[in-house]
C-alpha positions in Angstrom: 75.3 108.5 -3.5 74.3 104.9 -4.7 75.9 101.6 -3.9 75.2 98.4 -5.4 75.7 95.4 -3.2 75.2 91.9 -4.9 71.4 92.4 -6.2 70.5 95.4 -3.8 70.9 99.1 -4.9 71.2 101.4 -1.7 71.6 105.4 -1.2 73.3 107.2 0.9 71.1 110.3 2.2 74.2 112.6 3.7 77.9 111.5 4.0 79.0 111.3 8.0 75.6 110.5 9.4 74.0 107.4 10.8 73.2 105.2 7.7 69.5 103.7 8.3 69.9 100.9 5.3 72.2 98.8 7.8 69.1 97.1 8.9 68.6 95.9 5.1 71.1 93.3 5.4 70.2 90.0 7.5 73.4 89.6 9.2 72.6 86.3 10.9 71.8 84.8 7.7 75.1 86.2 6.2 76.8 84.4 8.9 75.0 81.4 9.0 76.2 80.8 5.4 79.3 81.5 6.2 79.5 78.8 9.0 77.8 76.4 6.5 80.5 76.5 4.2 82.9 74.1 4.8 86.4 75.2 6.0 85.1 78.7 6.7 84.6 78.5 9.8 87.9 78.2 11.2 88.6 81.7 9.9 91.8 81.6 11.4 93.7 79.7 9.1 92.2 81.5 5.9 92.7 85.1 7.2 93.7 87.5 9.9 91.3 89.0 12.1 91.3 92.2 14.1 88.8 94.0 16.5 87.1 97.1 15.0 84.4 99.7 16.2 81.4 99.1 14.4 78.1 101.3 14.6 75.1 98.9 15.4 71.9 100.3 16.6 73.1 103.8 16.6 75.9 102.5 19.0 79.8 102.0 18.6 80.6 98.5 19.8 83.6 96.2 19.3 83.3 93.6 16.7 86.0 91.0 15.3 86.3 91.9 11.6 85.1 88.7 10.6 81.7 89.6 11.5 81.7 92.7 9.4 79.2 92.5 6.3 78.5 94.9 3.5 76.6 98.0 4.4 78.4 98.1 7.8 79.5 101.6 9.1 83.0 101.2 10.9 84.8 104.0 12.7 88.8 104.5 12.9 90.6 107.0 14.9 93.9 108.1 16.0 94.1 104.8 18.2 93.9 102.5 15.0 97.6 103.6 14.1 99.0 100.8 11.6 95.6 99.1 11.5 95.4 96.1 8.9 92.0 96.6 7.1 90.3 93.5 6.7 87.8 94.6 4.1 87.1 97.1 1.7 85.3 100.2 2.6 84.5 103.6 1.5 85.6 106.8 3.5 82.5 108.8 4.3 84.2 111.8 6.4 87.6 113.0 7.4 91.1 111.9 5.8 93.3 108.8 6.2 96.7 108.0 5.3 97.5 104.5 4.2 100.1 102.2 3.3 99.2 100.3 0.3 102.9 98.8 -0.4 101.3 95.5 0.0 99.1 96.1 -2.9 101.2 98.4 -5.3 104.8 98.0 -3.9 105.0 101.6 -3.6 106.2 102.7 0.0 104.8 106.3 0.0 101.9 106.8 2.3 98.6 107.6 0.0 96.0 110.2 1.3 92.3 108.8 1.1 89.9 111.3 1.3 85.7 111.0 1.8 83.5 110.7 -0.8 81.3 113.6 -2.4 78.0 113.7 -1.2 76.2 113.8 -4.8 72.7 111.8 -5.0 73.5 111.2 -8.8 76.9 109.6 -8.5 77.4 105.6 -8.4 80.2 104.3 -6.5 82.9 102.4 -8.5 85.5 101.0 -7.0 88.0 101.9 -9.9 86.7 105.5 -10.5 86.6 106.2 -6.3 89.8 104.5 -5.6 90.9 107.5 -3.7 88.0 107.2 -1.6 88.3 103.4 -1.1 90.2 101.7 1.8 91.6 98.4 0.6 91.8 95.2 2.4 95.4 94.1 3.3 96.4 97.9 3.3 97.2 99.6 6.7 96.2 102.9 8.2 98.8 104.9 9.3 97.0 108.1 10.4 93.4 109.5 11.1 92.4 112.9 10.2 89.3 114.2 11.3 87.7 117.9 11.7 84.8 118.1 14.0 85.1 114.4 15.5 87.5 112.3 17.0 87.1 109.7 14.3 86.1 109.0 10.6 83.4 107.0 9.3 83.8 104.3 6.4 81.2 102.2 5.2 82.2 98.4 4.2 81.9 97.4 0.6 83.4 94.2 0.4 84.6 91.7 3.3 87.2 88.6 2.7 84.6 86.2 4.0 82.5 86.8 0.9 85.2 86.7 -1.5 86.6 83.5 0.0 82.7 82.1 0.0 82.8 82.7 -4.0 86.4 81.0 -4.1 85.2 78.1 -2.6 82.7 77.1 -5.3 84.5 78.5 -8.1 88.2 77.1 -7.6 88.8 73.3 -8.1 90.6 71.6 -5.4 93.5 70.6 -7.2 94.3 73.8 -9.0 96.4 75.6 -6.5 99.0 72.5 -5.9 99.0 72.2 -9.7 100.0 76.0 -10.0 102.5 75.5 -7.2 103.9 72.6 -9.1 104.1 74.4 -12.4 105.8 77.7 -10.7 108.4 75.3 -8.9 109.3 73.3 -12.1 109.6 76.8 -13.9 111.8 78.3 -11.1 114.5 75.4 -11.6 114.5 76.0 -15.2 115.1 79.7 -14.7 117.6 78.9 -11.8 119.9 76.6 -14.5 120.2 79.4 -16.5 121.3 81.9 -14.2 118.1 83.7 -13.3 116.8 83.8 -9.5 113.3 84.7 -8.6 112.3 85.5 -5.5 108.9 85.7 -5.8 107.4 82.4 -7.4 103.8 83.8 -8.2 105.5 86.3 -10.6 106.3 83.9 -12.8 103.0 83.4 -14.5 102.6 87.2 -15.0 106.0 87.5 -16.4 104.9 85.0 -18.9 102.9 87.5 -20.4 105.0 90.5 -20.4 106.1 91.6 -23.9 108.3 94.4 -22.6 110.3 95.3 -19.5 111.5 98.4 -18.8 113.9 99.3 -16.3 113.9 102.1 -13.9 117.7 103.2 -13.2 116.7 105.7 -10.6 119.7 105.6 -7.7 122.1 104.6 -10.3 122.5 106.6 -13.2 120.7 109.4 -11.1 119.9 110.4 -7.5 117.2 108.8 -5.6 116.2 112.2 -3.9 114.9 115.7 -5.1 116.3 119.0 -4.4 114.4 122.4 -5.4 117.1 124.8 -7.0 114.1 127.4 -7.2 110.6 128.6 -8.7 109.5 130.9 -12.0 106.7 133.1 -11.1 104.6 133.4 -13.8 103.2 137.1 -14.3 100.8 137.9 -17.1 101.1 134.8 -18.9 105.1 135.0 -18.9 107.8 133.5 -16.7 109.6 135.9 -14.4 112.9 135.8 -12.7 113.7 132.7 -10.9 113.4 133.2 -6.8 116.0 131.0 -5.2 114.6 132.1 -1.7 110.6 131.4 -1.4 110.8 132.6 2.2 111.3 136.1 1.0 107.9 135.8 -0.4 104.7 137.5 1.3 102.7 135.0 3.1 99.7 136.0 0.9 101.6 135.2 -2.1 99.8 132.5 -4.1 102.9 130.8 -5.0 104.1 130.3 -1.5 100.5 129.4 -0.7 100.5 126.7 -3.1 104.0 125.5 -1.9 103.2 125.5 1.8 99.4 124.2 1.4 98.6 122.2 -1.8 99.9 119.0 -0.7 98.5 115.8 0.9 101.1 115.9 3.9 100.4 115.0 7.1 101.7 114.7 10.6 101.7 111.4 12.6 101.8 111.2 16.7 105.8 111.3 16.9 106.1 114.5 14.8 107.5 113.0 11.6 105.8 114.4 8.3 104.7 111.6 6.0 103.3 111.9 2.1 105.1 112.6 -1.3 108.9 113.1 -1.2 108.0 116.2 -3.9 105.5 117.6 -1.6 108.2 117.1 1.6 110.7 118.8 -0.3 108.9 121.5 -1.2 107.1 121.9 2.0 110.6 122.0 3.8 112.3 124.3 1.0 109.4 127.1 2.1 110.0 126.5 5.7 106.6 125.5 6.7 105.5 123.7 9.4 102.5 122.0 10.9 100.6 123.9 13.8 97.8 121.9 15.2 99.0 121.6 18.4 99.6 125.6 18.8 95.9 126.4 18.5 93.9 126.4 21.9 90.5 126.6 19.9 90.1 125.5 16.2 86.7 126.5 15.7 87.2 129.8 17.3 90.0 130.7 14.9 88.8 128.7 11.6 85.2 128.7 12.1 85.1 125.1 11.5 87.9 122.4 12.9 90.2 121.9 9.9 91.9 118.5 9.5 95.4 120.2 9.2 96.8 123.4 10.3 100.2 124.8 8.6 102.0 128.2 8.6 105.6 129.7 8.2 108.2 128.4 10.9 109.5 132.0 11.4 105.6 133.2 12.3 104.9 130.4 15.0 104.0 133.2 17.5 101.6 134.9 15.4 98.2 133.1 15.0 97.1 135.3 12.0 99.7 133.4 9.8 98.2 130.2 10.0 96.2 128.4 7.2 93.7 125.4 7.9 93.3 123.1 5.0 89.5 122.7 5.1 89.6 120.2 2.3 91.8 118.4 0.1 91.3 116.4 -3.5 94.5 114.5 -3.6 96.2 114.3 -6.9 94.9 111.5 -9.6 96.1 110.9 -12.9 92.7 110.8 -14.7 92.4 114.6 -13.6 96.3 115.6 -13.4 95.7 118.1 -10.5 95.9 118.0 -6.9 93.4 120.8 -5.1 92.9 121.8 -1.7 90.7 124.7 0.0 92.2 126.5 2.6 91.3 129.6 5.0 93.3 131.6 6.9 93.1 132.2 10.6 90.4 134.6 11.5 89.5 135.2 7.9 86.1 134.7 6.5 87.4 133.8 3.0 88.4 130.6 1.2 91.0 130.0 -1.2 91.4 127.3 -3.5 94.8 126.1 -4.6 95.9 123.6 -7.4 98.9 122.4 -8.9 98.9 120.0 -11.8 101.2 117.6 -13.9 
């Protein structure tokens, strides 16, 4: 996998390993430049700061997030619950459940998966958004396989963004924009329009068509599963109202129970898409990570998530480890998982699309 930082091309040889190119960055030089820029030394007035684990000289050390530079390898563990990301970082191992509501407005947690190790692929922020942890978002849960932590590579920091903004933005521009927004807000208020976010006025000025979502008024804000229609020989079969009657080897039942990006937090609550949660509840499956004594012995490799039917909690053989997931993306129009049954040497690939 290749990355482009400002003017340097850097190659990652293998995901999840200690990355040799960390020494290519002169951290002392970057920090001295930041200190030399007026206003950037008092970082507490410009952005939030948190303590984060960073791999330096093959050792994990605790550093303030303002000391991060592109190319740093950070580690995230279950102890980082609700950690606010202070930088953009590419996930190189494991899976993270992230709250991106501050960026997208969507309250549904998003699954971020590790970047595929491909020497012929160039990392692009828009193309690999499903692999990127963005600054301003919060890490809700960390799912790792063989380790107690996941690794991510810093690709952009808030300090560098502020550095660029310092030289390009005229000093009076923010004050002018604020004044214009306040005047526009008063004009709207006289017409009976109340704006809760003045910063949205500029965006609304360029809107041509507005589509209102009436979910919750004309319809219901939740979904209920009535049943499923199995497909046999390219034709639909009879509706199945109760999917719990299907065999655990049935691919349709496995898709409902395994093909999702759901996760279970430390309190035992299930997080993820509402549709996936309804399907998971309808087939009466649950997470069973705490019931397995030795994940490696049963599954060969330690899976990030283990699920199985609720009525088979006493039988270890009726457990499935989700060893790899490819979350749904609008470009691909599908979601894929690779699962493995306990004590089975074969793998099963499940896919669902829209």
